[in-house]
N, CA and C atoms as an extended XYZ file, in Angstrom:
615
Properties=species:S:1:pos:R:3:atomname:S:1:resname:S:1:resid:I:1 pbc="F F F"
N         0.892       -1.126       -0.076 N   MET     1
C         0.079       -0.132       -0.178 CA  MET     1
C         0.759        1.266        0.219 C   MET     1
N         0.351        2.285       -0.688 N   THR     2
C         1.102        3.524       -0.737 CA  THR     2
C         0.476        4.596        0.171 C   THR     2
N         1.101        5.591        0.451 N   GLY     3
C         0.604        6.845        1.314 CA  GLY     3
C        -0.236        7.668        0.766 C   GLY     3
N        -0.622        7.425       -0.627 N   HIS     4
C        -1.495        8.376       -1.505 CA  HIS     4
C        -2.995        7.939       -1.101 C   HIS     4
N        -3.971        8.696       -0.570 N   ARG     5
C        -5.332        8.505       -0.314 CA  ARG     5
C        -6.186        8.760       -1.499 C   ARG     5
N        -6.947        7.948       -1.946 N   GLU     6
C        -7.922        8.308       -2.838 CA  GLU     6
C        -8.932        9.415       -2.517 C   GLU     6
N        -9.484       10.145       -3.658 N   PRO     7
C       -10.576       11.158       -2.950 CA  PRO     7
C       -11.530       10.787       -2.502 C   PRO     7
N       -12.283        9.664       -2.928 N   TRP     8
C       -13.506        8.987       -2.434 CA  TRP     8
C       -13.413        8.604       -0.801 C   TRP     8
N       -12.079        8.313       -0.537 N   TYR     9
C       -11.804        8.008        0.870 CA  TYR     9
C       -11.605        9.100        1.646 C   TYR     9
N       -11.112       10.154        1.184 N   LEU    10
C       -11.025       11.522        2.031 CA  LEU    10
C       -12.536       12.256        2.209 C   LEU    10
N       -13.304       12.043        1.186 N   ASP    11
C       -14.811       12.597        1.180 CA  ASP    11
C       -15.602       11.733        2.395 C   ASP    11
N       -15.170       10.326        2.255 N   ARG    12
C       -15.900        9.572        3.383 CA  ARG    12
C       -15.555        9.918        4.601 C   ARG    12
N       -14.009       10.188        4.845 N   LEU    13
C       -13.553       10.502        6.092 CA  LEU    13
C       -14.075       11.714        6.524 C   LEU    13
N       -14.179       12.741        5.672 N   ARG    14
C       -14.918       14.112        6.116 CA  ARG    14
C       -16.225       13.919        6.551 C   ARG    14
N       -16.951       13.114        6.039 N   ALA    15
C       -18.445       12.948        6.309 CA  ALA    15
C       -18.516       12.338        7.558 C   ALA    15
N       -17.502       11.464        7.926 N   GLU    16
C       -17.699       10.923        9.281 CA  GLU    16
C       -17.453       11.779       10.376 C   GLU    16
N       -16.334       12.638       10.150 N   LEU    17
C       -16.171       13.595       11.141 CA  LEU    17
C       -17.087       14.665       11.335 C   LEU    17
N       -17.745       14.954       10.355 N   GLU    18
C       -18.981       15.965       10.252 CA  GLU    18
C       -19.996       15.264       11.207 C   GLU    18
N       -20.487       14.121       11.019 N   ARG    19
C       -21.501       13.338       11.505 CA  ARG    19
C       -21.147       13.306       12.920 C   ARG    19
N       -19.921       12.813       13.519 N   ALA    20
C       -19.306       12.926       14.863 CA  ALA    20
C       -19.403       14.169       15.556 C   ALA    20
N       -19.075       15.414       14.907 N   ALA    21
C       -19.141       16.543       15.263 CA  ALA    21
C       -20.653       16.982       15.700 C   ALA    21
N       -21.630       16.723       14.539 N   GLU    22
C       -23.137       16.855       14.848 CA  GLU    22
C       -23.585       16.219       15.876 C   GLU    22
N       -23.107       14.855       16.003 N   SER    23
C       -23.623       14.281       17.142 CA  SER    23
C       -23.327       14.685       18.428 C   SER    23
N       -22.114       15.292       18.592 N   GLU    24
C       -21.576       15.742       19.781 CA  GLU    24
C       -22.171       16.942       20.231 C   GLU    24
N       -22.654       17.820       19.010 N   ASP    25
C       -23.352       19.148       19.292 CA  ASP    25
C       -24.490       18.729       19.780 C   ASP    25
N       -25.452       17.700       19.385 N   ARG    26
C       -26.681       17.303       19.829 CA  ARG    26
C       -26.684       17.010       21.427 C   ARG    26
N       -25.704       16.331       21.621 N   ARG    27
C       -25.622       15.747       23.042 CA  ARG    27
C       -25.263       17.029       23.865 C   ARG    27
N       -24.376       17.851       23.463 N   GLU    28
C       -24.303       19.011       24.206 CA  GLU    28
C       -25.502       19.891       24.366 C   GLU    28
N       -26.158       20.126       23.416 N   ARG    29
C       -27.360       20.952       23.344 CA  ARG    29
C       -28.392       20.191       24.130 C   ARG    29
N       -28.599       18.919       24.248 N   ARG    30
C       -29.643       18.060       25.054 CA  ARG    30
C       -29.150       18.243       26.530 C   ARG    30
N       -27.903       18.353       26.923 N   GLY    31
C       -27.304       18.352       28.147 CA  GLY    31
C       -27.656       19.806       28.924 C   GLY    31
N       -27.471       20.796       27.822 N   ALA    32
C       -27.689       22.234       28.620 CA  ALA    32
C       -29.209       22.401       28.507 C   ALA    32
N       -30.051       21.918       27.622 N   LEU    33
C       -31.356       22.080       27.827 CA  LEU    33
C       -31.913       21.299       29.177 C   LEU    33
N       -31.441       20.298       29.453 N   GLY    34
C       -31.804       19.535       30.750 CA  GLY    34
C       -31.333       20.281       32.031 C   GLY    34
N       -30.105       20.858       31.709 N   ARG    35
C       -29.871       21.789       32.946 CA  ARG    35
C       -30.693       22.901       33.145 C   ARG    35
N       -30.979       23.838       32.068 N   VAL    36
C       -31.913       24.745       32.133 CA  VAL    36
C       -33.121       24.482       32.585 C   VAL    36
N       -33.675       23.269       32.370 N   ARG    37
C       -35.071       22.839       32.751 CA  ARG    37
C       -34.852       22.365       34.130 C   ARG    37
N       -33.865       21.962       34.649 N   ILE    38
C       -33.855       21.753       36.194 CA  ILE    38
C       -33.746       22.804       36.888 C   ILE    38
N       -32.994       23.755       36.536 N   HIS    39
C       -32.592       25.058       37.112 CA  HIS    39
C       -33.931       25.748       37.075 C   HIS    39
N       -34.699       25.863       35.950 N   ILE    40
C       -35.981       26.671       36.083 CA  ILE    40
C       -36.919       25.978       36.990 C   ILE    40
N       -36.837       24.682       37.033 N   ALA    41
C       -37.885       23.787       37.754 CA  ALA    41
C       -37.635       24.137       39.473 C   ALA    41
N       -36.169       24.358       39.568 N   LEU    42
C       -35.853       24.467       40.995 CA  LEU    42
C       -36.259       25.879       41.447 C   LEU    42
N       -36.656       26.795       40.878 N   LYS    43
C       -36.570       28.340       41.261 CA  LYS    43
C       -38.199       28.159       42.128 C   LYS    43
N       -39.211       27.814       41.545 N   PRO    44
C       -40.513       27.928       42.035 CA  PRO    44
C       -40.355       27.139       43.521 C   PRO    44
N       -39.743       25.973       43.581 N   VAL    45
C       -39.596       25.138       44.545 CA  VAL    45
C       -38.980       26.043       45.649 C   VAL    45
N       -37.727       26.468       45.394 N   LEU    46
C       -36.980       27.330       46.518 CA  LEU    46
C       -37.899       28.468       46.824 C   LEU    46
N       -38.617       29.187       46.138 N   ALA    47
C       -39.239       30.433       46.358 CA  ALA    47
C       -40.407       29.741       47.378 C   ALA    47
N       -41.232       28.786       47.075 N   PHE    48
C       -42.080       28.284       47.966 CA  PHE    48
C       -41.621       27.865       49.417 C   PHE    48
N       -40.582       27.278       49.443 N   ALA    49
C       -39.786       26.704       50.540 CA  ALA    49
C       -39.385       27.926       51.481 C   ALA    49
N       -39.061       29.007       50.786 N   ALA    50
C       -38.858       30.318       51.359 CA  ALA    50
C       -39.968       30.911       52.147 C   ALA    50
N       -41.077       30.958       51.437 N   ILE    51
C       -42.354       31.497       51.915 CA  ILE    51
C       -42.893       30.537       53.088 C   ILE    51
N       -42.721       29.365       52.915 N   VAL    52
C       -43.041       28.364       54.172 CA  VAL    52
C       -42.449       28.789       55.465 C   VAL    52
N       -40.940       29.219       55.246 N   VAL    53
C       -40.056       29.432       56.337 CA  VAL    53
C       -40.310       30.704       57.030 C   VAL    53
N       -40.742       31.718       56.025 N   VAL    54
C       -41.194       32.981       56.607 CA  VAL    54
C       -42.467       32.987       57.562 C   VAL    54
N       -43.516       31.915       56.794 N   ALA    55
C       -44.801       31.971       57.364 CA  ALA    55
C       -44.762       31.394       58.677 C   ALA    55
N       -43.683       30.181       58.982 N   ILE    56
C       -43.837       29.529       60.204 CA  ILE    56
C       -43.220       30.547       61.254 C   ILE    56
N       -41.947       31.559       60.719 N   ALA    57
C       -41.447       32.458       61.654 CA  ALA    57
C       -42.588       33.239       62.313 C   ALA    57
N       -43.315       33.791       61.283 N   VAL    58
C       -44.275       34.676       61.768 CA  VAL    58
C       -45.291       34.222       62.639 C   VAL    58
N       -45.658       32.802       62.330 N   ALA    59
C       -46.514       32.208       63.237 CA  ALA    59
C       -46.201       31.991       64.671 C   ALA    59
N       -44.680       31.430       64.674 N   VAL    60
C       -44.071       31.491       65.960 CA  VAL    60
C       -43.999       32.880       66.965 C   VAL    60
N       -43.644       33.900       66.238 N   ALA    61
C       -43.629       35.274       66.710 CA  ALA    61
C       -45.145       35.688       67.271 C   ALA    61
N       -46.180       35.418       66.430 N   VAL    62
C       -47.343       35.871       66.875 CA  VAL    62
C       -47.834       35.056       68.165 C   VAL    62
N       -47.621       33.783       68.012 N   ALA    63
C       -47.881       32.914       69.145 CA  ALA    63
C       -47.231       33.386       70.467 C   ALA    63
N       -45.828       33.866       70.315 N   ALA    64
C       -45.135       34.246       71.442 CA  ALA    64
C       -45.890       35.541       72.054 C   ALA    64
N       -46.226       36.479       71.060 N   LEU    65
C       -46.707       37.608       71.564 CA  LEU    65
C       -48.108       37.498       72.155 C   LEU    65
N       -48.929       36.486       71.628 N   GLY    66
C       -49.975       36.138       72.253 CA  GLY    66
C       -49.890       35.467       73.543 C   GLY    66
N       -48.931       34.937       73.577 N   SER    67
C       -48.709       34.045       75.163 CA  SER    67
C       -48.328       35.134       76.020 C   SER    67
N       -47.723       36.277       75.779 N   GLY    68
C       -47.367       37.134       76.750 CA  GLY    68
C       -48.442       38.086       76.950 C   GLY    68
N       -49.330       38.421       76.058 N   GLU    69
C       -50.728       39.098       76.492 CA  GLU    69
C       -51.501       38.341       77.157 C   GLU    69
N       -51.739       37.003       77.097 N   ASP    70
C       -52.254       36.289       77.949 CA  ASP    70
C       -51.828       36.142       79.257 C   ASP    70
N       -50.518       35.953       79.480 N   GLU    71
C       -49.863       36.117       80.904 CA  GLU    71
C       -50.273       37.404       81.598 C   GLU    71
N       -50.156       38.539       80.723 N   ARG    72
C       -50.335       39.929       81.377 CA  ARG    72
C       -51.967       40.013       81.628 C   ARG    72
N       -52.805       39.574       80.699 N   SER    73
C       -54.361       39.673       81.008 CA  SER    73
C       -54.594       38.779       82.181 C   SER    73
N       -53.771       37.588       82.397 N   ALA    74
C       -54.367       36.709       83.435 CA  ALA    74
C       -53.669       37.081       84.808 C   ALA    74
N       -53.120       38.329       84.892 N   ALA    75
C       -52.571       38.705       86.137 CA  ALA    75
C       -53.783       38.762       87.178 C   ALA    75
N       -53.573       38.447       88.395 N   PRO    76
C       -54.518       38.526       89.325 CA  PRO    76
C       -55.278       39.946       89.818 C   PRO    76
N       -56.391       40.148       89.632 N   PRO    77
C       -56.912       41.372       90.243 CA  PRO    77
C       -56.603       41.963       91.514 C   PRO    77
N       -56.457       43.243       91.673 N   ALA    78
C       -56.256       43.811       93.067 CA  ALA    78
C       -57.134       43.226       94.058 C   ALA    78
N       -56.885       42.927       95.217 N   PRO    79
C       -57.647       42.381       96.108 CA  PRO    79
C       -58.686       43.208       96.600 C   PRO    79
N       -60.002       42.802       96.931 N   THR    80
C       -61.132       43.414       97.375 CA  THR    80
C       -60.953       43.732       98.724 C   THR    80
N       -61.238       45.220       99.028 N   PRO    81
C       -61.077       45.503      100.414 CA  PRO    81
C       -62.209       44.731      101.352 C   PRO    81
N       -61.458       44.316      102.543 N   VAL    82
C       -62.589       43.648      103.211 CA  VAL    82
C       -63.757       44.501      103.781 C   VAL    82
N       -64.997       44.087      103.770 N   PRO    83
C       -66.266       44.866      104.170 CA  PRO    83
C       -65.968       45.415      105.547 C   PRO    83
N       -66.094       46.862      105.679 N   GLY    84
C       -66.121       47.447      107.023 CA  GLY    84
C       -64.666       47.988      107.226 C   GLY    84
N       -63.646       47.545      106.418 N   SER    85
C       -62.214       47.989      106.560 CA  SER    85
C       -62.097       49.447      106.356 C   SER    85
N       -61.244       50.189      107.034 N   PRO    86
C       -60.888       51.454      106.390 CA  PRO    86
C       -61.091       51.668      105.018 C   PRO    86
N       -60.367       51.079      104.375 N   GLN    87
C       -60.130       51.047      102.825 CA  GLN    87
C       -61.587       50.914      102.073 C   GLN    87
N       -62.488       50.020      102.639 N   ALA    88
C       -63.689       49.761      101.997 CA  ALA    88
C       -64.637       50.796      102.287 C   ALA    88
N       -64.412       51.588      103.563 N   VAL    89
C       -65.373       52.667      104.044 CA  VAL    89
C       -65.050       53.891      103.057 C   VAL    89
N       -63.650       54.087      102.724 N   LEU    90
C       -63.368       55.124      101.917 CA  LEU    90
C       -63.682       55.001      100.445 C   LEU    90
N       -63.654       53.874      100.053 N   GLU    91
C       -63.930       53.434       98.654 CA  GLU    91
C       -65.587       53.842       98.549 C   GLU    91
N       -66.207       53.475       99.420 N   HIS    92
C       -67.799       53.472       99.477 CA  HIS    92
C       -68.075       55.126       99.418 C   HIS    92
N       -67.212       55.964      100.229 N   LEU    93
C       -67.338       57.290      100.136 CA  LEU    93
C       -66.800       58.140       98.979 C   LEU    93
N       -65.871       57.444       98.347 N   ASP    94
C       -65.170       58.051       97.290 CA  ASP    94
C       -66.241       58.741       96.241 C   ASP    94
N       -65.878       59.914       95.888 N   GLY    95
C       -66.819       60.713       94.932 CA  GLY    95
C       -66.852       62.127       95.260 C   GLY    95
N       -67.560       62.793       94.446 N   ILE    96
C       -67.684       64.403       94.742 CA  ILE    96
C       -69.338       64.704       95.035 C   ILE    96
N       -69.328       65.510       95.993 N   TYR    97
C       -70.470       65.765       96.692 CA  TYR    97
C       -70.865       67.411       96.561 C   TYR    97
N       -72.390       67.801       96.317 N   ASP    98
C       -72.640       69.097       96.301 CA  ASP    98
C       -73.720       69.497       97.575 C   ASP    98
N       -73.442       70.561       97.792 N   ALA    99
C       -74.352       71.249       98.832 CA  ALA    99
C       -74.790       72.723       98.673 C   ALA    99
N       -75.836       73.303       98.789 N   ASN   100
C       -76.337       74.548       98.821 CA  ASN   100
C       -76.562       75.212      100.205 C   ASN   100
N       -75.493       75.552      100.640 N   VAL   101
C       -75.475       76.350      101.853 CA  VAL   101
C       -76.178       77.460      102.032 C   VAL   101
N       -77.147       77.645      102.857 N   THR   102
C       -78.100       78.969      102.642 CA  THR   102
C       -77.519       80.025      103.725 C   THR   102
N       -76.726       79.460      104.903 N   THR   103
C       -76.502       80.458      105.998 CA  THR   103
C       -74.919       80.585      106.282 C   THR   103
N       -74.446       81.915      105.922 N   SER   104
C       -73.130       82.208      106.285 CA  SER   104
C       -72.490       81.685      107.616 C   SER   104
N       -71.119       81.379      107.443 N   VAL   105
C       -70.553       80.904      108.782 CA  VAL   105
C       -69.456       81.742      109.145 C   VAL   105
N       -69.270       82.257      110.186 N   ILE   106
C       -68.035       82.756      110.759 CA  ILE   106
C       -67.041       82.075      111.079 C   ILE   106
N       -65.840       82.009      110.413 N   ALA   107
C       -64.417       81.271      110.845 CA  ALA   107
C       -63.524       82.092      111.350 C   ALA   107
N       -63.362       82.557      112.539 N   GLY   108
C       -62.467       83.404      113.148 CA  GLY   108
C       -62.671       84.742      112.536 C   GLY   108
N       -61.922       85.355      111.987 N   THR   109
C       -61.866       86.699      111.351 CA  THR   109
C       -62.492       86.673      109.745 C   THR   109
N       -62.938       85.249      109.377 N   GLU   110
C       -63.308       85.238      107.944 CA  GLU   110
C       -64.740       84.911      108.070 C   GLU   110
N       -65.419       85.356      107.135 N   LEU   111
C       -66.858       84.812      106.719 CA  LEU   111
C       -67.057       83.797      105.554 C   LEU   111
N       -67.436       82.500      105.964 N   LEU   112
C       -67.554       81.763      104.954 CA  LEU   112
C       -69.096       81.780      104.353 C   LEU   112
N       -69.003       82.331      102.989 N   PRO   113
C       -70.257       82.684      102.463 CA  PRO   113
C       -71.315       81.539      102.053 C   PRO   113
N       -72.475       81.964      101.915 N   ALA   114
C       -73.541       81.031      101.444 CA  ALA   114
C       -73.361       80.815      100.015 C   ALA   114
N       -73.843       79.602       99.533 N   GLY   115
C       -73.727       79.406       98.180 CA  GLY   115
C       -73.444       77.818       97.810 C   GLY   115
N       -73.294       77.669       96.739 N   LEU   116
C       -72.827       76.127       96.424 CA  LEU   116
C       -71.566       75.648       96.702 C   LEU   116
N       -71.484       74.534       97.611 N   TYR   117
C       -70.096       73.931       98.157 CA  TYR   117
C       -69.821       72.753       97.365 C   TYR   117
N       -68.495       72.298       97.305 N   ARG   118
C       -68.430       70.969       96.793 CA  ARG   118
C       -67.433       70.322       97.782 C   ARG   118
N       -67.718       69.050       97.988 N   LEU   119
C       -66.829       68.294       98.667 CA  LEU   119
C       -66.278       66.987       97.891 C   LEU   119
N       -65.044       66.813       98.056 N   THR   120
C       -64.355       65.753       97.055 CA  THR   120
C       -63.731       64.935       98.363 C   THR   120
N       -64.018       63.521       98.116 N   ILE   121
C       -63.364       62.697       98.790 CA  ILE   121
C       -62.658       61.508       97.927 C   ILE   121
N       -61.307       61.516       98.158 N   ARG   122
C       -60.673       60.611       97.348 CA  ARG   122
C       -60.014       59.386       98.336 C   ARG   122
N       -60.388       58.099       98.106 N   ALA   123
C       -59.838       57.225       98.809 CA  ALA   123
C       -58.456       56.700       98.719 C   ALA   123
N       -58.033       56.733       97.351 N   ALA   124
C       -56.619       56.448       97.139 CA  ALA   124
C       -55.653       57.250       97.925 C   ALA   124
N       -56.207       58.697       97.890 N   GLU   125
C       -55.271       59.548       98.660 CA  GLU   125
C       -55.768       60.087      100.074 C   GLU   125
N       -56.629       59.457      100.513 N   ASN   126
C       -57.150       59.743      101.931 CA  ASN   126
C       -57.364       61.482      102.078 C   ASN   126
N       -57.937       61.820      101.043 N   SER   127
C       -58.079       63.386      101.233 CA  SER   127
C       -59.517       63.614      101.143 C   SER   127
N       -59.872       64.789      101.868 N   PHE   128
C       -61.279       65.295      102.103 CA  PHE   128
C       -61.178       66.809      101.838 C   PHE   128
N       -61.562       67.155      100.621 N   VAL   129
C       -61.332       68.676      100.162 CA  VAL   129
C       -62.905       69.237       99.970 C   VAL   129
N       -62.670       70.676      100.817 N   LEU   130
C       -63.942       71.251      100.807 CA  LEU   130
C       -63.824       72.481       99.993 C   LEU   130
N       -64.551       72.761       99.006 N   SER   131
C       -64.390       73.940       98.009 CA  SER   131
C       -65.550       74.714       98.219 C   SER   131
N       -65.301       76.039       98.582 N   ASP   132
C       -66.475       77.160       98.791 CA  ASP   132
C       -66.535       77.962       97.566 C   ASP   132
N       -67.600       78.755       97.467 N   PRO   133
C       -67.591       79.527       96.086 CA  PRO   133
C       -66.717       80.817       95.783 C   PRO   133
N       -66.214       81.153       96.877 N   GLU   134
C       -65.380       82.560       96.838 CA  GLU   134
C       -63.916       82.232       97.276 C   GLU   134
N       -63.687       81.466       98.561 N   ASN   135
C       -62.185       81.536       99.065 CA  ASN   135
C       -61.317       80.277       98.621 C   ASN   135
N       -61.778       79.416       97.692 N   GLY   136
C       -61.111       78.350       97.347 CA  GLY   136
C       -61.147       77.015       97.980 C   GLY   136
N       -60.133       76.135       98.288 N   ALA   137
C       -60.417       74.981       98.840 CA  ALA   137
C       -59.879       74.824      100.202 C   ALA   137
N       -60.532       73.975      101.195 N   TYR   138
C       -59.918       73.504      102.293 CA  TYR   138
C       -59.471       72.100      102.318 C   TYR   138
N       -58.372       71.707      102.529 N   GLU   139
C       -57.897       70.191      102.269 CA  GLU   139
C       -57.881       69.600      103.652 C   GLU   139
N       -58.341       68.548      104.081 N   HIS   140
C       -58.142       67.746      105.131 CA  HIS   140
C       -57.668       66.264      104.820 C   HIS   140
N       -56.941       65.695      105.797 N   THR   141
C       -56.229       64.559      105.536 CA  THR   141
C       -56.965       63.575      106.445 C   THR   141
N       -57.625       62.521      105.880 N   ILE   142
C       -58.237       61.322      106.625 CA  ILE   142
C       -57.434       60.391      107.111 C   ILE   142
N       -57.318       60.314      108.416 N   THR   143
C       -56.480       59.491      109.069 CA  THR   143
C       -56.995       58.123      109.654 C   THR   143
N       -58.368       57.989      109.537 N   GLY   144
C       -58.916       56.748      109.959 CA  GLY   144
C       -60.429       56.632      109.518 C   GLY   144
N       -61.095       55.492      109.323 N   ALA   145
C       -62.407       55.323      108.786 CA  ALA   145
C       -62.889       54.068      109.611 C   ALA   145
N       -64.110       54.081      109.954 N   SER   146
C       -65.167       53.069      110.234 CA  SER   146
C       -66.532       53.218      109.641 C   SER   146
N       -67.376       52.112      109.645 N   PRO   147
C       -68.361       52.192      108.962 CA  PRO   147
C       -69.409       53.602      109.305 C   PRO   147
N       -69.122       54.294      110.303 N   HIS   148
C       -70.203       55.359      110.657 CA  HIS   148
C       -69.217       56.565      110.846 C   HIS   148
N       -67.797       56.442      111.145 N   ARG   149
C       -67.097       57.575      111.584 CA  ARG   149
C       -65.663       57.849      110.859 C   ARG   149
N       -65.438       58.999      110.689 N   LEU   150
C       -64.111       59.465      110.196 CA  LEU   150
C       -63.306       60.334      111.030 C   LEU   150
N       -62.070       60.002      110.928 N   ALA   151
C       -60.929       60.818      111.891 CA  ALA   151
C       -60.145       61.509      110.794 C   ALA   151
N       -59.830       62.789      111.245 N   PHE   152
C       -59.115       63.772      110.308 CA  PHE   152
C       -57.621       64.304      111.198 C   PHE   152
N       -56.681       64.528      110.727 N   ALA   153
C       -55.427       65.039      111.037 CA  ALA   153
C       -55.849       66.569      111.324 C   ALA   153
N       -55.053       67.256      112.318 N   PRO   154
C       -55.255       68.550      112.539 CA  PRO   154
C       -55.227       69.568      111.261 C   PRO   154
N       -56.354       70.439      111.385 N   ASP   155
C       -56.198       71.522      110.212 CA  ASP   155
C       -55.389       72.750      110.424 C   ASP   155
N       -54.162       72.573      109.950 N   ARG   156
C       -53.143       73.676      110.117 CA  ARG   156
C       -53.682       75.015      109.445 C   ARG   156
N       -54.651       75.176      108.676 N   ASN   157
C       -55.118       76.294      107.944 CA  ASN   157
C       -56.328       76.848      108.753 C   ASN   157
N       -56.821       76.403      109.754 N   CYS   158
C       -57.851       76.848      110.546 CA  CYS   158
C       -57.838       78.401      110.891 C   CYS   158
N       -58.897       78.996      110.577 N   GLU   159
C       -58.818       80.517      110.943 CA  GLU   159
C       -58.714       80.706      112.464 C   GLU   159
N       -58.953       79.828      113.307 N   VAL   160
C       -59.042       79.950      114.585 CA  VAL   160
C       -57.719       79.301      115.133 C   VAL   160
N       -56.792       80.068      115.458 N   PRO   161
C       -55.539       79.253      115.741 CA  PRO   161
C       -55.466       78.406      116.876 C   PRO   161
N       -56.098       78.664      117.967 N   GLU   162
C       -56.147       77.559      118.914 CA  GLU   162
C       -56.700       76.152      118.497 C   GLU   162
N       -57.359       76.252      117.648 N   GLN   163
C       -57.896       75.023      116.992 CA  GLN   163
C       -57.230       74.337      116.134 C   GLN   163
N       -55.930       74.758      115.612 N   ARG   164
C       -55.305       74.078      114.594 CA  ARG   164
C       -54.417       73.030      114.910 C   ARG   164
N       -53.973       72.612      116.208 N   PRO   165
C       -53.348       71.354      116.769 CA  PRO   165
C       -54.426       70.441      117.084 C   PRO   165
N       -55.927       70.290      116.822 N   ASP   166
C       -56.725       69.429      117.297 CA  ASP   166
C       -57.044       68.584      116.169 C   ASP   166
N       -56.925       67.217      116.357 N   PRO   167
C       -57.562       66.467      115.160 CA  PRO   167
C       -58.994       66.453      115.524 C   PRO   167
N       -59.744       65.767      114.385 N   ALA   168
C       -61.180       65.909      114.264 CA  ALA   168
C       -61.959       64.738      114.107 C   ALA   168
N       -63.049       64.311      114.585 N   ILE   169
C       -63.971       63.084      114.483 CA  ILE   169
C       -65.074       63.626      114.285 C   ILE   169
N       -65.709       62.948      113.225 N   VAL   170
C       -67.167       63.341      112.601 CA  VAL   170
C       -67.838       61.980      112.463 C   VAL   170
N       -69.056       61.863      112.725 N   GLU   171
C       -69.852       60.808      112.398 CA  GLU   171
C       -70.583       60.908      110.878 C   GLU   171
N       -70.980       60.072      110.236 N   PHE   172
C       -71.677       60.164      108.903 CA  PHE   172
C       -72.533       59.136      108.519 C   PHE   172
N       -73.236       59.435      107.519 N   SER   173
C       -74.199       58.089      107.185 CA  SER   173
C       -74.351       58.570      105.595 C   SER   173
N       -74.341       57.520      104.679 N   LEU   174
C       -74.463       57.742      103.406 CA  LEU   174
C       -75.749       56.839      102.995 C   LEU   174
N       -76.927       57.463      102.620 N   LYS   175
C       -78.068       56.715      102.070 CA  LYS   175
C       -78.274       57.196      100.701 C   LYS   175
N       -78.227       56.248       99.918 N   GLY   176
C       -78.350       56.480       98.400 CA  GLY   176
C       -77.253       57.357       97.971 C   GLY   176
N       -77.829       58.594       97.640 N   SER   177
C       -76.830       59.534       97.022 CA  SER   177
C       -76.523       60.810       98.038 C   SER   177
N       -77.286       60.537       99.231 N   PHE   178
C       -77.130       61.660      100.380 CA  PHE   178
C       -76.263       61.264      101.545 C   PHE   178
N       -75.218       62.133      101.708 N   LEU   179
C       -74.008       62.114      102.718 CA  LEU   179
C       -74.586       63.132      103.748 C   LEU   179
N       -74.680       62.780      105.136 N   THR   180
C       -74.855       63.474      106.142 CA  THR   180
C       -73.706       63.595      107.015 C   THR   180
N       -73.220       64.409      107.626 N   LEU   181
C       -72.181       64.791      108.462 CA  LEU   181
C       -72.826       65.369      109.752 C   LEU   181
N       -72.291       64.631      111.037 N   ARG   182
C       -72.948       65.080      112.408 CA  ARG   182
C       -71.776       64.751      113.444 C   ARG   182
N       -72.369       65.589      114.524 N   ASN   183
C       -71.545       65.311      115.840 CA  ASN   183
C       -70.031       65.386      115.621 C   ASN   183
N       -69.667       66.583      115.118 N   ALA   184
C       -68.217       66.734      114.885 CA  ALA   184
C       -67.479       67.048      116.074 C   ALA   184
N       -66.515       66.731      116.356 N   ARG   185
C       -65.631       66.923      117.459 CA  ARG   185
C       -64.172       67.289      117.175 C   ARG   185
N       -63.712       68.495      117.734 N   GLY   186
C       -62.296       68.612      117.573 CA  GLY   186
C       -62.261       69.500      116.195 C   GLY   186
N       -60.916       69.651      115.812 N   GLY   187
C       -60.645       70.242      114.596 CA  GLY   187
C       -61.145       71.624      114.479 C   GLY   187
N       -61.217       72.410      113.257 N   CYS   188
C       -61.740       73.345      113.080 CA  CYS   188
C       -63.307       73.570      113.106 C   CYS   188
N       -63.554       74.187      114.169 N   GLN   189
C       -65.168       74.055      114.460 CA  GLN   189
C       -66.036       75.012      113.378 C   GLN   189
N       -65.663       76.070      112.956 N   PRO   190
C       -66.275       76.761      111.804 CA  PRO   190
C       -66.594       75.974      110.679 C   PRO   190
N       -65.628       75.302      110.089 N   ILE   191
C       -65.572       74.472      109.038 CA  ILE   191
C       -66.412       73.286      109.328 C   ILE   191
N       -66.513       72.555      110.447 N   TRP   192
C       -67.301       71.324      110.679 CA  TRP   192
C       -68.729       71.980      110.838 C   TRP   192
N       -68.886       73.155      111.498 N   GLN   193
C       -70.383       73.588      111.555 CA  GLN   193
C       -70.787       73.687      110.215 C   GLN   193
N       -70.218       74.250      109.183 N   LEU   194
C       -70.725       74.378      107.757 CA  LEU   194
C       -70.869       72.833      107.186 C   LEU   194
N       -69.951       71.973      107.379 N   LEU   195
C       -70.083       70.768      106.869 CA  LEU   195
C       -71.166       69.927      107.356 C   LEU   195
N       -71.639       70.143      108.714 N   THR   196
C       -72.818       69.395      109.321 CA  THR   196
C       -73.918       70.164      109.247 C   THR   196
N       -74.177       71.427      108.585 N   SER   197
C       -75.452       72.225      108.518 CA  SER   197
C       -76.302       71.621      107.431 C   SER   197
N       -75.858       70.898      106.622 N   THR   198
C       -76.906       70.410      105.303 CA  THR   198
C       -76.146       68.940      104.807 C   THR   198
N       -77.248       68.412      104.133 N   PRO   199
C       -77.053       66.985      103.726 CA  PRO   199
C       -76.168       67.323      102.175 C   PRO   199
N       -75.241       66.328      101.946 N   TRP   200
C       -74.414       66.610      100.627 CA  TRP   200
C       -75.108       65.620       99.647 C   TRP   200
N       -75.158       66.048       98.110 N   TYR   201
C       -75.717       65.141       97.310 CA  TYR   201
C       -74.464       64.702       96.536 C   TYR   201
N       -74.614       63.440       96.272 N   LYS   202
C       -73.300       62.820       95.489 CA  LYS   202
C       -73.684       62.841       94.133 C   LYS   202
N       -72.641       63.254       93.168 N   ARG   203
C       -72.848       63.353       91.742 CA  ARG   203
C       -72.667       61.929       91.430 C   ARG   203
N       -73.238       61.826       90.040 N   LYS   204
C       -73.326       60.501       89.394 CA  LYS   204
C       -71.955       60.318       88.748 C   LYS   204
N       -71.385       59.187       88.741 N   PRO   205
C       -69.861       58.908       88.265 CA  PRO   205
C       -70.216       59.364       86.469 C   PRO   205
């Protein structure tokens, strides 16, 4: 045999090489298409998984907040005062009362005018405040309470100097909306004379 190749042999060899190249190209294209399909198919799966994770995290957070709210709302209520105790008596009296005083009262060198007066009792502050139409407010501190009697600290603002060191005790009754004060002893006598001269009408909340 010689090294010389016939034209038909070269044509056949070229055709075989071209077929092999085309076959390889087709395999490459199929592989790339498969990868693209797999990649495209994975995107919605990953997105759905991310949404599920976020939803679970939100649900856990909401449950934790709800648990905290339940714990706070389940806190025990404040204890109810024992009936007849000083706190129960003051809470029963707590409120604002009005009275129309028709007679002026002399308090030392001052004249307590006739007119509409207001009495404010605050259980939480142990305060008893009398407000008159002209001279402002007279504040007293409640030091004790029983079902029919109140005790007060000395009135340092009393217009009668010799009565300033004296504590006061007054009896009371509250029937419906009407508060009556009577039999006051000690304290600033002109103020208690006014307070016990008329019934007091409790305002509605």
